[in-house]
Residue, then its C-alpha position, 0 to 999 in steps of 0.5 A: m875683244g868683241h865690238r860690244s865689249t870694246q864699246r862698253a870699255w870705251r863708254g866706261v872710260l870716256p870722261t876720264a880718257m878725254l879729260a886726261a888726253g886734253a888737246a891730244t884728243y883733238a889733234g889725233t882726230a882724222a877727218g873724213a868727208d860727206a860723200s855728197s860734199d867737198p871733203a876740204p871744208a870738213t877736213a879744214a874745219a877739223a884741222a882748225a878745231a885741233a889747232a885751236a884746241a891745242a893752242g887753247s883758243t876759245q874760238p876755232s879760226g874761220t875756215p871754208g864751209t864753217a860759220p864763225v863761232p861766238t866765243t863762249s867760256g869754260d866747259a861749253q867751249v871745250a864741248v864745242n871744240f871737241a865737236y868741231a874735232q869730230l867733223g867728217e867722222p861717220y854716223v853709226w847708230a849707237a856709236a859713241g866714238p872715238d871714230s864714229w858717232d850717233c847724235s847722242g853719242l856725239t853730244m855725250g862725248a863733247w860734254a864728257a870732254a868738258g867733264v859733264y856727264l850726259p847719258h847716251y840717249s837723247v830723251a835722257q839728255y834733255a831730262a839731264t839739262m836745264p830747259i831753255s828757249a831758242g832765244e837763250l841758246r848759246p854755244g854748247d847748248l843742246v837742240f832737240w827734235a821730237t815727233d810730238p813737240s809738246n812731249p819730250g818723251t818723243i825726242f828722237h834727235v839732238g845736236l850741239y849748238i855752236g852759235g849763229g843758228n848752227m849746230i854740229a850734229a851726227p844726223h843719220t846713217g850714210s852721213t858724217v858729223r857736220i855743221e848744219n843750220i838748226w832750222y834747216w829741216e824741222t823746227p826744233s822742239f826743245f832746247g837744253r843747257p847741260 
């Protein structure tokens, strides 16, 4: 089966497979490392997320290199736990798992694990969410960047908010899924709640 066929097949079963796999999805994740950083924090964070998900915890335990995650409930926590389990996996343009991600593929996969469908395109993900303000952010919400902050049609990046001003994101080619402050780069343009 070619790469495109595999990718189409994976996208077709993404929500069902992730829901059925439950904690095994988290436990089966192998974490890599960002070449520019120490691999231990990403590996430790992924292991902590896997353990928390398998134990049914609502908050991954504190690990080196991660910020405390405010407890949230229900579907949003499943999405956050899923994103934690992907830490260290490589960014690949247009990827939607299971071992590599682009920004919208990661947020789509995280929310699919929680039983919520989001399209694999950041502009369409914003359109599928309830717009909120930065002051209303809670874990599981989506943070978006646009070339024109008054036009959601120009959105080019999305991350999954985890609390404390931080997000889990698949930022760009050559990087890995990682935790970043939402204000580290450019001011976010839009915020949405799935």
